[in-house]
C-alpha positions as CSV (number, residue, x, y, z in Angstrom):
1,M,-28.4,4.1,-27.8
2,N,-25.6,6.3,-29.0
3,A,-23.0,4.8,-31.3
4,Y,-19.3,5.9,-31.4
5,N,-16.3,4.9,-33.4
6,V,-14.1,5.1,-30.3
7,L,-15.1,5.3,-26.7
8,I,-12.2,6.1,-24.3
9,I,-12.6,5.2,-20.6
10,G,-10.7,7.7,-18.5
11,S,-9.9,11.4,-19.1
12,G,-6.3,11.5,-17.8
13,P,-3.2,12.1,-20.0
14,A,-3.5,8.8,-21.8
15,G,-7.2,9.4,-22.7
16,L,-6.8,13.0,-23.7
17,F,-3.7,12.5,-25.8
18,A,-5.4,9.5,-27.5
19,A,-8.4,11.6,-28.4
20,M,-6.2,14.4,-29.7
21,Q,-4.3,11.9,-31.9
22,L,-7.6,10.3,-33.1
23,E,-8.9,13.8,-34.1
24,H,-5.6,14.6,-35.8
25,L,-5.9,11.3,-37.9
26,G,-9.4,12.3,-39.0
27,M,-11.5,10.0,-36.8
28,E,-15.0,11.2,-35.8
29,R,-17.6,10.1,-33.3
30,I,-15.2,9.9,-30.4
31,A,-16.2,10.1,-26.7
32,I,-14.4,10.2,-23.4
33,V,-16.3,8.7,-20.4
34,D,-15.3,9.2,-16.8
35,R,-17.1,8.5,-13.5
36,R,-16.1,11.8,-12.0
37,P,-17.5,15.2,-12.9
38,Y,-14.1,16.9,-13.3
39,P,-11.4,14.2,-13.6
40,A,-8.0,14.2,-15.3
41,G,-5.9,11.6,-13.5
42,G,-2.3,12.7,-12.8
43,L,-2.8,16.0,-14.5
44,L,-4.4,17.4,-11.4
45,N,-1.5,16.4,-9.2
46,D,1.9,18.1,-9.1
47,G,2.4,18.4,-12.9
48,K,6.0,17.2,-13.3
49,L,7.0,16.2,-16.8
50,N,10.1,14.1,-17.5
51,F,11.3,14.1,-21.1
52,D,13.7,11.2,-21.2
53,Y,12.8,7.7,-22.4
54,R,14.6,6.2,-19.5
55,V,11.9,7.6,-17.2
56,G,8.2,6.7,-17.2
57,I,8.1,4.1,-20.0
58,D,9.4,0.6,-20.8
59,L,10.5,0.4,-24.4
60,D,10.0,-3.4,-24.5
61,E,6.5,-3.1,-23.1
62,L,5.5,-0.5,-25.7
63,K,7.5,-2.4,-28.4
64,I,9.2,0.8,-29.6
65,D,12.9,1.7,-30.0
66,P,14.7,4.7,-28.4
67,D,14.3,6.9,-31.6
68,S,10.6,6.2,-31.8
69,A,10.3,7.0,-28.1
70,Q,12.1,10.3,-28.5
71,R,9.8,11.3,-31.4
72,L,6.7,10.5,-29.4
73,M,8.1,12.4,-26.5
74,E,8.8,15.4,-28.6
75,K,5.1,15.4,-29.8
76,V,4.0,15.3,-26.2
77,R,6.5,18.0,-25.3
78,Q,5.2,20.4,-27.9
79,S,1.7,20.1,-26.6
80,F,2.5,20.6,-22.9
81,T,5.2,23.3,-23.2
82,R,2.7,25.6,-25.0
83,F,0.7,25.7,-21.8
84,P,1.6,29.1,-20.3
85,E,2.0,27.9,-16.7
86,C,4.3,25.0,-17.6
87,K,7.9,26.1,-17.0
88,Q,11.1,24.4,-17.6
89,V,12.9,23.5,-14.4
90,T,15.7,21.2,-15.4
91,F,18.0,22.1,-18.3
92,V,20.0,19.1,-19.4
93,D,22.6,21.2,-21.2
94,D,24.0,22.0,-17.8
95,D,26.4,19.1,-18.5
96,E,29.2,19.9,-16.1
97,K,27.1,19.9,-12.9
98,I,25.0,17.0,-14.0
99,R,28.1,15.0,-14.9
100,E,29.6,15.7,-11.5
101,L,26.5,14.5,-9.7
102,G,26.5,11.4,-11.9
103,N,30.2,10.7,-11.1
104,I,29.6,11.0,-7.4
105,A,26.6,8.7,-7.5
106,E,28.6,6.1,-9.5
107,E,31.4,6.2,-6.9
108,H,28.9,5.0,-4.4
109,G,27.3,2.4,-6.6
110,A,24.2,4.4,-7.5
111,R,22.9,5.6,-10.9
112,F,21.9,9.2,-11.5
113,I,19.4,10.3,-14.2
114,A,18.8,13.9,-15.1
115,P,15.9,14.3,-17.6
116,E,14.7,17.5,-19.1
117,Q,11.9,18.5,-16.8
118,W,9.0,20.9,-16.9
119,H,6.5,21.7,-14.1
120,W,3.2,23.6,-13.5
121,G,2.4,23.0,-9.9
122,T,-0.7,21.5,-8.2
123,D,-2.4,24.9,-8.1
124,N,-2.4,25.1,-11.9
125,G,-3.7,21.5,-12.4
126,K,-7.2,22.5,-13.5
127,S,-5.9,25.1,-15.9
128,A,-3.6,22.4,-17.5
129,V,-6.6,20.1,-17.9
130,D,-8.7,22.9,-19.5
131,Y,-5.8,23.8,-21.8
132,L,-5.6,20.2,-23.1
133,R,-9.3,19.8,-23.4
134,S,-9.5,23.0,-25.5
135,H,-7.6,21.1,-28.3
136,L,-10.5,18.6,-28.7
137,K,-13.1,19.9,-31.2
138,K,-15.0,16.7,-32.1
139,T,-14.8,14.6,-28.9
140,D,-17.8,14.2,-26.6
141,F,-17.2,14.3,-22.8
142,L,-19.4,12.0,-20.9
143,L,-18.4,13.1,-17.4
144,G,-20.0,11.9,-14.1
145,T,-20.7,8.7,-16.0
146,A,-19.6,5.4,-14.5
147,V,-19.0,2.4,-16.8
148,T,-20.6,-0.6,-15.2
149,S,-19.8,-3.3,-17.8
150,L,-18.3,-4.1,-21.2
151,A,-19.5,-6.7,-23.7
152,K,-18.9,-7.7,-27.3
153,L,-21.9,-7.9,-29.6
154,D,-22.5,-10.2,-32.5
155,D,-21.4,-7.6,-35.0
156,D,-18.1,-7.3,-33.1
157,T,-18.8,-3.9,-31.7
158,C,-18.5,-3.2,-28.0
159,L,-21.5,-2.5,-25.8
160,V,-20.6,-0.1,-23.0
161,S,-23.2,0.0,-20.2
162,C,-23.0,3.0,-17.9
163,S,-24.7,4.8,-15.0
164,H,-25.3,8.6,-15.1
165,Q,-27.1,10.3,-12.3
166,R,-28.6,7.0,-11.3
167,K,-29.9,6.3,-14.7
168,K,-28.7,3.5,-16.9
169,V,-27.3,4.5,-20.3
170,R,-25.7,2.4,-23.0
171,Y,-23.3,3.2,-25.9
172,T,-21.8,1.1,-28.7
173,A,-18.3,1.6,-30.0
174,K,-16.2,-0.1,-32.7
175,A,-13.2,0.3,-30.4
176,V,-12.8,0.9,-26.7
177,L,-9.6,2.3,-25.2
178,A,-9.4,1.7,-21.4
179,A,-7.2,4.3,-19.8
180,P,-8.6,4.1,-16.2
181,G,-5.5,5.5,-14.4
182,R,-4.4,4.1,-11.0
183,S,-7.7,5.0,-9.3
184,G,-9.6,2.8,-11.8
185,A,-7.1,0.1,-12.3
186,Y,-8.8,-2.6,-10.1
187,W,-12.2,-1.8,-11.4
188,F,-11.0,-2.4,-15.0
189,R,-9.2,-5.5,-13.9
190,D,-12.5,-7.0,-12.7
191,V,-14.2,-6.0,-15.9
192,A,-11.3,-7.5,-18.0
193,S,-11.6,-10.8,-16.1
194,K,-15.2,-11.2,-17.0
195,M,-14.3,-10.6,-20.7
196,N,-11.3,-13.0,-20.5
197,I,-8.9,-10.2,-21.4
198,R,-5.4,-11.5,-20.5
199,H,-3.6,-9.8,-17.7
200,N,-1.3,-10.6,-14.8
201,F,0.2,-9.0,-11.7
202,G,3.1,-6.7,-12.2
203,P,5.4,-5.2,-9.5
204,I,4.5,-2.4,-7.1
205,D,6.7,0.2,-5.4
206,V,6.6,0.3,-1.6
207,G,8.4,2.7,0.6
208,I,8.5,6.1,2.3
209,R,8.4,9.8,1.7
210,V,11.4,11.7,3.0
211,E,11.0,15.3,4.1
212,L,14.0,17.4,5.1
213,N,15.1,21.0,5.4
214,R,15.5,22.0,1.8
215,K,19.0,23.5,2.4
216,F,20.4,20.0,2.4
217,Y,19.0,19.1,-1.0
218,D,19.2,22.5,-2.8
219,A,22.6,21.7,-4.2
220,V,21.0,18.9,-6.2
221,T,17.6,20.3,-7.0
222,D,19.0,23.6,-8.1
223,V,20.6,21.6,-11.0
224,V,17.9,18.9,-11.4
225,Y,14.4,19.7,-10.1
226,D,13.4,16.1,-9.7
227,P,16.6,14.1,-9.5
228,K,16.4,10.3,-10.1
229,F,18.8,8.2,-8.0
230,I,18.6,4.4,-8.5
231,F,20.1,1.9,-6.1
232,H,20.6,-1.8,-6.2
233,T,21.1,-3.0,-2.6
234,T,24.0,-5.1,-1.6
235,R,22.2,-7.3,0.9
236,H,19.1,-8.3,-1.1
237,G,20.0,-7.1,-4.6
238,D,16.7,-5.2,-4.9
239,R,16.0,-2.0,-6.8
240,V,15.3,1.2,-4.8
241,R,14.8,4.6,-6.4
242,T,13.9,8.2,-5.6
243,F,10.7,9.5,-7.2
244,C,8.7,12.7,-7.3
245,T,11.0,15.2,-5.6
246,N,9.3,18.5,-4.6
247,P,11.7,21.4,-3.7
248,G,9.9,23.8,-1.4
249,G,6.9,21.4,-1.5
250,R,4.6,19.8,1.0
251,V,3.7,16.3,2.1
252,R,0.1,15.2,1.8
253,S,-2.1,12.1,1.9
254,E,-4.2,10.3,-0.6
255,N,-7.5,8.8,0.4
256,Y,-8.3,5.2,-0.7
257,Y,-11.3,3.1,0.3
258,N,-10.1,1.9,3.7
259,F,-6.7,3.4,4.1
260,K,-4.5,6.5,3.3
261,L,-1.2,6.7,1.5
262,I,1.5,9.4,1.6
263,N,2.4,11.6,-1.4
264,G,3.9,15.0,-2.0
265,D,3.5,18.0,-4.3
266,A,4.5,21.6,-4.8
267,L,2.6,24.7,-5.6
268,S,3.9,27.1,-8.2
269,G,3.2,30.3,-6.2
270,R,3.9,29.3,-2.6
271,K,7.0,27.4,-1.3
272,T,7.8,25.8,2.1
273,G,11.2,25.6,3.8
274,N,11.4,21.8,3.1
275,T,12.0,19.4,0.2
276,N,10.3,16.0,0.0
277,F,10.8,13.0,-2.2
278,A,9.7,9.3,-2.3
279,L,12.1,6.5,-1.7
280,I,10.5,3.3,-3.0
281,N,11.5,-0.3,-3.3
282,T,10.2,-2.3,-6.3
283,V,8.5,-5.5,-5.1
284,S,7.6,-8.5,-7.3
285,L,5.9,-11.6,-6.0
286,T,5.9,-15.2,-7.4
287,E,4.2,-18.4,-6.4
288,P,2.4,-19.3,-4.2
289,F,1.2,-15.7,-3.7
290,S,1.7,-13.3,-6.6
291,D,-1.1,-10.7,-5.9
292,T,1.0,-7.6,-5.5
293,T,-2.2,-5.5,-5.1
294,E,-3.3,-7.4,-2.0
295,F,0.2,-7.3,-0.6
296,G,0.3,-3.5,-0.9
297,H,-3.2,-3.2,0.5
298,M,-2.2,-5.3,3.5
299,I,0.7,-2.9,4.2
300,A,-1.4,0.2,3.8
301,K,-4.2,-1.2,6.1
302,Q,-1.7,-2.0,8.8
303,F,-0.4,1.5,8.8
304,F,-3.9,2.8,8.9
305,L,-4.5,0.8,12.1
306,L,-1.2,1.7,13.7
307,G,-1.6,5.4,12.9
308,G,-5.2,5.6,14.1
309,G,-6.4,6.4,10.7
310,R,-3.4,8.5,9.6
311,P,0.0,7.6,8.0
312,I,3.0,7.4,10.4
313,V,5.9,9.7,10.6
314,Q,9.3,9.1,12.3
315,R,12.3,11.3,12.8
316,V,15.6,10.0,11.5
317,G,17.1,10.7,15.0
318,D,14.6,8.3,16.5
319,F,14.9,5.7,13.7
320,R,18.7,5.6,14.2
321,E,18.2,4.8,17.9
322,G,15.6,2.2,17.3
323,R,12.8,4.0,19.0
324,R,9.4,5.3,17.9
325,S,8.8,9.0,17.6
326,S,6.3,10.5,20.0
327,R,4.3,13.7,20.2
328,S,6.1,14.9,23.3
329,T,9.5,14.9,21.8
330,F,8.6,15.4,18.1
331,N,9.8,19.0,17.9
332,S,12.6,18.6,20.6
333,A,15.1,21.5,20.3
334,T,17.8,19.6,22.3
335,R,17.6,16.8,19.7
336,H,17.8,19.3,16.8
337,F,14.3,18.3,15.5
338,G,13.2,21.8,15.0
339,L,15.3,22.2,11.8
340,C,12.6,20.5,9.8
341,K,8.9,21.4,10.5
342,A,6.5,18.8,9.3
343,T,4.2,20.0,6.5
344,Y,1.7,17.1,7.1
345,R,0.1,16.0,10.3
346,A,0.9,12.3,10.4
347,T,0.9,10.2,13.6
348,P,4.4,10.0,15.2
349,G,5.4,6.4,15.5
350,D,7.7,3.6,14.3
351,I,7.7,2.9,10.5
352,T,9.4,-0.5,11.1
353,L,6.2,-1.9,12.6
354,G,4.4,-1.6,9.3
355,L,7.0,-2.4,6.6
356,P,8.6,-5.8,6.0
357,A,12.2,-6.1,7.3
358,R,13.5,-6.6,3.8
359,I,12.1,-3.3,2.6
360,I,13.3,-1.5,5.7
361,D,16.8,-2.9,5.1
362,N,16.7,-1.7,1.5
363,L,15.4,1.7,2.3
364,W,17.9,2.3,5.1
365,E,20.9,1.1,3.0
366,S,19.8,3.4,0.1
367,L,19.3,6.4,2.5
368,K,22.8,5.9,3.8
369,T,24.2,5.8,0.3
370,L,22.3,8.9,-0.7
371,D,23.6,10.7,2.4
372,K,27.1,10.1,1.1
373,I,26.2,11.6,-2.3
374,V,24.3,14.5,-0.7
375,P,25.6,15.0,2.9
376,G,22.9,16.1,5.3
377,I,20.0,13.9,4.1
378,L,20.2,12.0,7.4
379,H,20.1,15.0,9.7
380,P,18.2,14.0,13.0
381,S,15.3,16.2,12.0
382,T,14.6,14.6,8.7
383,L,11.2,13.0,8.6
384,L,10.3,9.5,7.3
385,Y,6.6,9.1,6.4
386,A,4.9,5.8,5.6
387,P,3.4,4.2,3.6
388,E,4.1,5.5,0.1
389,I,2.9,2.9,-2.3
390,K,2.7,3.2,-6.1
391,F,0.2,0.7,-7.6
392,F,1.2,0.1,-11.2
393,D,0.6,-3.6,-10.7
394,T,-2.1,-4.7,-13.2
395,H,-0.4,-5.6,-16.4
396,F,-2.2,-6.3,-19.7
397,I,-0.7,-8.4,-22.5
398,T,-1.0,-6.4,-25.7
399,D,0.4,-6.2,-29.2
400,E,2.4,-3.3,-30.7
401,N,-0.8,-1.3,-31.0
402,L,-1.7,-1.9,-27.3
403,E,-4.7,-4.0,-28.4
404,T,-5.6,-6.8,-26.0
405,N,-6.4,-10.4,-27.0
406,V,-10.0,-9.4,-27.2
407,G,-10.3,-7.6,-30.5
408,G,-11.3,-3.9,-30.3
409,I,-10.3,-3.5,-26.7
410,F,-7.1,-1.4,-26.3
411,V,-5.4,-0.2,-23.1
412,A,-3.1,2.7,-22.2
413,G,-1.7,4.6,-19.2
414,D,-0.5,3.8,-15.7
415,G,-3.6,1.8,-14.6
416,T,-3.0,-0.9,-17.2
417,G,0.8,-1.2,-16.7
418,K,1.8,0.7,-19.8
419,S,3.4,3.8,-18.2
420,R,4.5,5.5,-15.1
421,G,3.8,9.2,-15.1
422,I,2.2,11.9,-17.2
423,V,4.5,11.8,-20.3
424,G,4.6,8.0,-20.4
425,A,0.8,7.8,-20.2
426,A,0.4,10.4,-23.0
427,I,2.8,8.4,-25.2
428,S,0.9,5.1,-24.6
429,G,-2.4,7.0,-25.5
430,I,-0.9,8.1,-28.8
431,I,0.3,4.6,-29.6
432,A,-3.1,3.1,-28.9
433,A,-4.9,5.8,-30.9
434,R,-2.7,5.1,-33.9
435,G,-3.5,1.4,-33.6
436,I,-7.2,2.1,-33.4
437,A,-7.0,4.3,-36.5
438,K,-5.0,1.7,-38.4
439,K,-7.5,-1.0,-37.6
440,S,-10.5,1.1,-38.7
441,S,-8.9,2.2,-42.0
């Protein structure tokens, strides 16, 4: 049975940056375990980086102040921006145009955030992972190894039971950092429940992905690659935001166990004639039903059934008229639908059949506001794909070191409710690593 000082579950940005920080602090006998043979969480997706503490992290959750957040962000920035394929795409010193967009948004009751942004594209994802892994000189990678259980031993070390190529293997560690990402969030929640690690249900984001002819949005994305518009709706007082904008990008799906979700990305070397972005409504639940995970799964499964195993897409022109989109008229020239050619083959239909009325109200109100800020968004050809759901909903109660109530078990990253996005996950990994090092000293 191999013994480690620190065993990190998950090799995404939280896990990798935690390992780099631990090595920097002089820690030895570190291992990263992951159930997949070549995993890296969000690093293999589009590769957008937002360097602004208002995006991707919650200062109160991480128990840090804005100055500390900026210092941590700069540390992450230095690592990523040395990767040759990572290019700056938003320059925040372009104050006049950014200020003008902010003023227009404010006139219509919205908030506009323009972070410094860098991007490497989905086609460079594996190179980005290899680049970060090359920084690790003393860390063992236990890939293709699924953690099956965690337990505390009498000497207060952690026993980590795993399965590798159908063989059972076991490791001990003085500290375990769980950074399972969104894909492993519910697995770790089950493990945590058995260990009496305190956690609860956080909010999820439910909405749509909008795809439109890029000429309507270029005036914004030429200034800010991934613009952040935040709305608080007048009817329900709910929060809606744009997320993950991809100029010249494509819409794609993500496969889950028994449903599919919509997402979007962009390649660095090949562009489409469209732009896509998510428009998502933050949803929190209280008594008697607070399980936001199950709520999101119910919505996703409903769309899976309605779309015959695929997500649903609807033209804005059809949505306005209260009718479903159909295959026969989907590219109708007389209805001006040809201006935006779909980059993903979803099932034409009616998104209002799968989303709750309150969410539809919020999304439509926000789209109409956005169309006032950026005229043309609601051209009849614009496509509305559903469902887009972001599961950040398992939240763990931790101290300032991101240590849980069970000593020696730390958490980090999106899958544990500590971040939203690559930069935020990396920051949480660094904080947890410092906490582990402090405890071991």
